[in-house]
N, C-alpha and C positions, 0 to 999 in steps of 0.2 A: 643273341638268344640261343646260339648253338650249344651253350653249356647246359641249357635247360632241356632235358630229354622229352618232356611232355608238351613241347611247343614246336610248331613247324616253322619254316622259313618266314612266314608272315606274322609270327608271334601269336598264332592261334593254337588252341588245344589240339593235341593228337594223341592217339594210342600208340605207344612205342612199338616199333617193329622188333620182335624177338626171334624172328625166323632164323637168324644166323647164330644165336646163342646156343651154347652147349647144354644138353640135357644132363642135369646133375640131381643128386638127392638134396633136398632142401627141407629144413625144419624151421619152425618159429614157435616161441613160447610167449604168450601174453597173459597179463593178469588184470583183474578188476576186483571190485569189492562192493558190497552194499551193507550199510549199517542199518540194523533193525532194532526194534524194541524187544524187551524181554518177552512180551506177549506174543509177538510174531515169531521169535525164536522158538518158544515153547510149542506154538501151534504148528510150525513147520516140523519140528522134531517128533511131535506126537501124531502127525498126519491129520491134523484137524482143520486145515485150510479148505474151505468149501469148494474151491476150483480144482482140487486134486493134489497129487504129490508134487509139491513145489520144485524140489530139486530134480526130479525126473523130467518134468516138463521143461524146466530151464535148461537142462542138459541137452534135450532134443532140440530146443530152440537154438542153442549155441551151435550145435552140429549143422542144423539147417542154414543158419546164418553164414557159417564158414563156406558151405557148399554154394551159396548164392551171393557171395560178396561182389562178384562182377556186376550183379544187377543193382547193387546199392551204390557202389563207388565207380563213377563213370570211366576212369581210365584203367581199371583193373582188368586183366585178362581172365577169361573163364578158364579155370584150372581143373584138372583131374586130380583130386586129392586122394592120397593113399591112406590117410588116417587122420582122425580128429579125436582127441581125448580130453575130457574135461574133468577136473578134480575140484572138490569143495573141501574147505576146512573152516571151522568156527574159531573165532578169537573173542574172548570177553574183555571188554574195556568198560566204559560207562554203560554202553549198550552192547549188543552183540554185532560182530562184523563177520559176514560171510566172505571168505577169501575164495576167489575164483581163479583157477590156473588152467589155461588152454594150450594144448600142444597140437600143432597142425603139421602134416608131412605131405610131401609130393616128390615125384621125380619129374622134373620139368625144366623149362627154360626161363622161368621167373620165380621169384620167391613167394612165400606164403605169409609174410608179415601182416598184410591187410586182412587176410582170412582169419588169422589168430586174433587180431584186435577186434574185428567185427564180431567174431564168436564170443569173445569176452564181454563186449558191450551188450550184445543181444541176451546173453545169459543173465547179466545183472538186471537189464530192463524187464525180462520175463519174471524174475523174482519180484520186482516192484509191482508189475501188473497183477500178479497172482495174490499179492498181500495188501494191496492199496485199500481194500475195504476196511481193514483193521486200523491202518495208520498211513496217511499220505506223507508223513514226515520222514520217511526213509531217505537215506543219503547214499547215492551211488558215488563211490570213491574214484580215485585215480585209475585210469586204464593206461597200460603201458606195455611196450615190448621189452622183455627181459633178455631174450636170447634169440639168435637166428644163426643158421648154418647154411653153407653152400652158396654157390653163385660167384659171379665175378668180383663182387665187393668183399667176399670172404665172410668170416664168422664175426659175430657181434655178441658181446655180453655187456649188459647195462651195468655200469659201476654203481655201487651203493650210494 
């Protein structure tokens, strides 16, 4: 069990001790998406969703999720984030796809991959929540880490 960092000598879950790790600048970029109908796309773009500005609320939800990741994911350390930035872009296929890109930064002893992934997920879920009255058939797409920098394991860039 010694190769598995989140397990103790009894094989039970533990939060990893990072007290001896160096403090370094760390970043992570995660992506998600949500496929919506033409009607939902038009209502979002025209500001006609009854619950409010969908992208503004989703952006705030994503930032809040990044800040609270350790409350959602049991073995994550509470982190002092230095930045969270969420970008949206639309792509038209058969329906409309809202692409979500989240970048999270910190100077700390552990990475921010989970914070970026949690933020991307919460952002997509918030769009769903705000638009479900129009259509419950929206599809939340793949959520993935595309890049991370800093830390003992070094940099990572997802290959295409």
